[in-house]
C-alpha positions in Angstrom: 13.1 -20.1 -3.2 10.7 -19.9 -6.1 10.0 -16.6 -7.8 8.7 -15.1 -11.0 11.4 -13.2 -12.8 11.7 -11.3 -16.1 14.9 -10.9 -18.0 13.4 -8.7 -20.8 10.3 -6.8 -21.5 7.5 -8.4 -23.6 4.3 -10.4 -23.5 3.2 -12.5 -20.6 5.6 -15.2 -21.8 8.6 -13.4 -20.3 7.3 -14.2 -16.8 9.5 -17.1 -15.7 8.7 -19.2 -12.6 12.1 -20.3 -11.5 14.5 -21.1 -8.6 16.4 -18.1 -7.3 18.5 -17.4 -4.3 16.6 -16.8 -1.1 17.4 -13.3 0.1 19.1 -12.7 3.5 18.0 -9.6 5.4 20.4 -6.8 6.1 20.7 -5.2 9.5 17.7 -2.9 9.0 15.6 -5.3 6.9 13.1 -8.1 7.6 12.3 -11.1 5.4 8.7 -12.1 4.9 7.3 -15.5 3.9 4.6 -14.4 1.5 1.0 -15.5 1.9 -0.8 -13.5 -0.8 0.6 -11.3 -3.6 -1.5 -8.7 -5.4 -1.6 -8.4 -9.2 -1.7 -4.7 -10.3 -1.8 -3.1 -13.7 1.6 -1.6 -12.8 3.0 -5.1 -12.9 1.9 -5.3 -16.5 3.4 -1.9 -17.3 6.7 -3.1 -15.8 6.6 -6.3 -17.8 6.0 -4.5 -21.1 8.5 -1.7 -20.3 6.2 1.3 -19.9 6.5 1.7 -16.1 7.8 5.2 -15.2 10.7 3.8 -13.1 12.0 0.6 -14.7 14.2 -1.7 -12.5 17.4 -3.3 -13.8 17.0 -6.8 -15.2 16.6 -9.5 -14.3 13.7 -8.3 -12.1 11.0 -9.7 -9.9 7.7 -7.9 -10.4 5.1 -7.2 -7.7 4.4 -4.1 -5.6 2.4 -5.4 -2.7 1.9 -8.6 -0.7 1.1 -10.0 2.7 2.8 -12.6 4.8 4.6 -13.4 8.0 8.0 -12.2 9.1 10.4 -15.1 9.3 13.7 -13.3 9.9 14.7 -9.9 11.1 17.9 -7.9 10.9 20.0 -7.1 14.0 18.9 -3.4 14.1 15.1 -4.2 14.0 13.4 -3.4 17.3 9.7 -2.9 16.5 9.0 -6.0 14.3 9.4 -9.7 15.2 9.3 -13.1 13.7 5.9 -14.7 13.3 4.2 -11.3 12.9 1.7 -10.9 10.1 2.4 -7.9 7.9 1.7 -6.1 4.6 4.7 -5.2 2.4 4.3 -2.2 0.2 7.5 -2.5 -1.9 9.1 -4.2 -4.8 9.9 -7.8 -5.8 6.8 -9.4 -4.4 6.3 -12.2 -6.9 8.3 -14.6 -4.7 8.1 -17.0 -1.8 10.2 -14.7 0.3 10.5 -10.9 0.2 13.0 -8.5 1.8 11.7 -5.2 3.0 12.8 -2.1 4.8 10.9 -1.2 7.9 9.2 1.8 6.1 7.7 -0.7 3.6 6.2 -3.0 6.3 2.9 -2.5 8.1 1.7 -4.9 10.8 -1.6 -6.5 10.1 -4.0 -6.4 13.1 -5.4 -9.6 14.5 -8.5 -10.9 12.8 -7.7 -9.6 9.3 -7.4 -12.2 6.6 -4.0 -12.0 4.8 -5.6 -12.2 1.3 -7.8 -9.2 2.2 -4.8 -7.4 3.6 -2.9 -7.9 0.3 -5.8 -6.7 -1.7 -6.3 -3.6 0.5 -3.0 -1.7 0.0 -2.7 -0.2 -3.5 -6.4 -0.1 -4.4 -7.9 1.1 -1.1 -5.1 3.5 -0.2 -5.3 5.0 -3.7 -9.1 5.4 -3.5 -8.9 6.8 0.0 -6.2 9.4 -0.7 -7.8 10.5 -4.0 -11.1 11.1 -2.3 -9.8 12.7 0.9 -6.2 13.9 0.8 -6.3 15.1 -2.8 -9.9 16.0 -3.6 -11.3 16.8 -0.1 -14.7 15.7 -1.4 -17.7 16.5 0.8 -20.9 14.7 1.6 -23.5 15.2 -1.1 -21.0 15.7 -3.9 -20.8 13.4 -7.0 -17.9 11.2 -8.1 -17.4 9.8 -11.6 -15.0 6.8 -11.5 -13.5 5.0 -14.5 -13.2 1.2 -14.4 -15.8 1.0 -11.7 -15.7 -2.8 -11.5 -11.9 -2.9 -11.0 -9.9 -2.9 -7.8 -9.6 0.8 -7.3 -13.1 1.4 -8.7 -14.6 -1.1 -6.2 -12.7 0.7 -3.4 -13.9 4.1 -4.6 -17.5 2.9 -4.5 -17.3 1.4 -1.0 -15.5 4.4 0.5 -17.8 6.9 -1.3 -20.9 5.2 0.2 -19.4 5.6 3.6 -18.8 9.3 3.0 -22.2 10.1 1.5 -21.0 10.7 -2.0 -23.0 9.9 -5.1 -21.1 7.5 -7.4 -21.4 7.2 -11.2 -19.4 4.3 -12.5 -18.1 3.7 -16.0 -18.0 0.1 -17.1 -17.7 -1.8 -20.4 -20.0 -4.8 -20.0 -23.3 -5.6 -18.5 -21.6 -8.1 -16.1 -19.3 -5.4 -14.8 -22.2 -3.0 -14.5 -24.1 -5.5 -12.4 -21.0 -6.0 -10.2 -20.4 -2.3 -9.7 -24.0 -1.8 -8.7 -23.7 -4.7 -6.2 -20.8 -2.8 -4.6 -23.1 0.2 -4.1 -22.7 2.4 -7.2 -25.6 4.8 -7.6 -25.5 5.0 -11.3 -23.7 2.9 -14.0 -22.9 4.0 -17.6 -21.8 1.4 -20.1 -19.4 3.7 -22.1 -19.4 1.2 -25.0 -23.1 1.6 -25.8 -24.2 4.8 -24.0 -23.4 8.5 -24.6 -21.4 9.3 -21.4 -21.9 13.1 -21.7 -25.6 12.8 -22.2 -26.1 10.3 -19.4 -24.0 12.3 -16.9 -25.9 15.5 -17.7 -29.2 13.6 -17.3 -28.1 12.1 -14.0 -26.9 15.4 -12.6 -29.7 17.6 -14.1 -27.1 19.3 -16.2 -24.8 20.4 -13.4 -22.0 17.9 -14.0 -19.9 16.0 -11.5 -17.6 17.4 -8.8 -14.8 14.8 -9.1 -13.6 12.5 -11.9 -11.2 9.7 -11.1 -9.6 8.8 -14.4 -7.4 5.7 -14.7 -7.5 5.6 -18.5 -6.4 8.9 -20.1 -5.9 8.3 -23.8 -8.6 10.4 -25.5 -10.8 10.8 -22.5 -10.0 14.2 -21.1 -12.0 16.3 -23.5 -15.1 14.4 -22.4 -14.2 14.7 -18.8 -13.9 18.5 -18.9 -17.3 18.6 -20.7 -19.1 16.8 -17.8 -17.1 18.5 -15.0 -19.1 20.8 -12.7 -17.9 24.4 -12.0 -15.0 24.2 -9.5 -14.7 20.5 -10.1 -11.6 18.5 -10.6 -10.1 15.5 -12.5 -7.6 13.3 -10.8 -5.6 11.3 -13.3 -4.1 8.1 -11.9 -3.6 5.6 -14.7 -2.6 4.9 -18.3 -4.9 2.1 -19.3 -5.3 3.7 -22.8 -1.9 5.3 -22.9 -0.8 8.9 -22.3 -3.3 11.8 -22.9 -4.0 12.5 -26.6 -5.5 16.0 -26.0 -3.6 19.3 -25.4 -4.3 19.9 -21.7 -3.4 23.5 -21.9 -6.0 24.1 -24.6 -8.6 22.2 -22.5 -7.9 24.3 -19.5 -8.1 27.5 -21.5 -11.4 26.4 -23.0 -12.8 25.5 -19.5 -11.2 28.5 -17.7 -14.5 30.2 -16.9 -15.6 27.1 -14.9 -12.6 27.3 -12.5 -11.9 23.6 -13.0 -8.6 21.7 -12.6 -6.7 18.5 -13.2 -4.2 16.7 -11.0 -2.1 13.6 -11.2 -1.8 11.1 -8.5 0.3 8.1 -7.6 0.1 6.4 -4.1 3.8 6.1 -3.9 4.1 9.9 -3.3 2.1 9.5 -0.1 4.1 6.5 0.9 7.5 8.2 0.3 6.8 11.8 1.4 3.8 11.7 3.8 4.3 8.6 5.9 2.2 10.1 8.6 -0.8 10.2 6.3 0.1 6.7 5.1 0.0 5.2 8.6 -3.2 7.1 9.5 -4.9 5.8 6.3 -3.8 2.2 7.1 -5.3 2.5 10.6 -8.6 3.9 9.1 -8.8 1.2 6.4 -8.0 -1.6 8.9 -10.8 -0.4 11.1 -13.2 -0.2 8.2 -12.2 -3.7 7.2 -12.7 -5.1 10.7 -16.0 -3.4 11.0 -17.2 -4.8 7.7 -17.6 -1.4 6.1 -15.2 -2.3 3.2 -14.5 -5.7 1.7 -12.0 -6.3 -1.1 -13.5 -8.4 -3.8 -11.0 -11.1 -4.8 -11.8 -12.3 -8.4 -9.5 -15.3 -8.2 -6.6 -16.8 -6.2 -4.0 -18.1 -8.7 -0.9 -20.1 -8.0 2.3 -18.0 -8.3 3.6 -20.4 -10.9 0.6 -19.3 -13.1 1.5 -15.6 -13.1 1.4 -15.5 -16.9 -2.3 -16.6 -16.7 -3.0 -13.9 -14.1 -1.5 -11.2 -16.4 -3.5 -12.5 -19.4 -6.6 -12.4 -17.3 -6.0 -8.9 -16.1 -5.2 -7.7 -19.6 -8.4 -9.3 -21.0 -10.5 -6.8 -19.1 -12.7 -9.5 -17.5 -11.5 -9.1 -13.9 -13.7 -7.6 -11.2 -11.9 -6.5 -8.1 -8.5 -8.0 -7.4 -6.4 -11.0 -8.5 -4.2 -12.6 -5.9 -1.2 -14.9 -6.5 -0.6 -17.7 -3.9 3.0 -18.9 -3.5 
């Protein structure tokens, strides 16, 4: 089969499209012929060597895909060949993927496999940050970084369903227009607007109840400044690197406001709370079928052009999701 493999960390040039051995499922595994493979920032982190849990090399990137089961192990009882599924597991940049049953979710009839592939990481991350982690309520306000990206788009769509006010941070006028088209109530272009002043203007000085920060770097001091009393920050990404501020000092300074900060990664839910994971899949599939959410696919790119997909994602010009097609 064809797959994209990396033998060392580095720039997009280390992504090699090559012939590799087609995997054979073990007794408790299934093999999936991939139809759509999502591109995530985590794939870039793995490629450059900054992902928290690096695999041994050579490695095949990719953390989510959709496709059709074409072979099942002898112990598999609840999955069958020909069944459309989502895979939430490693090695997805390939024509065929092996998965354990816990990593496979059947796709209901009527759902497009490209949409299914785009749904998993982004929409599950958004859903669980809003509901499982924050427990946000109708009428409260969310500030989301990278509002035009995959998770940002999901946060906006899900927030509108929940009755939350959404303030989106973007870097260009094009991204601002896109985020507004998805339903964001307010947009702040952080490159040419004073974020603190604008948030205070929008909220009449009260601040926001929830901040979803996928950037970190030097952003936390500003986040605490615009956080409402009893509000919280959920940190879920490293786009600008690890935090530069002293978090203990920030918490001490903001202690009278009773605010907090939490870290989140969707794999915690996937590995430890599979009951929550299954429930959220059911909810999101229903929302998708009813037309309440719709992943925005920026471009469908041939798997052989994975380097171009990484360059595009790193350029900051992507709105929504990139999909690789084997």
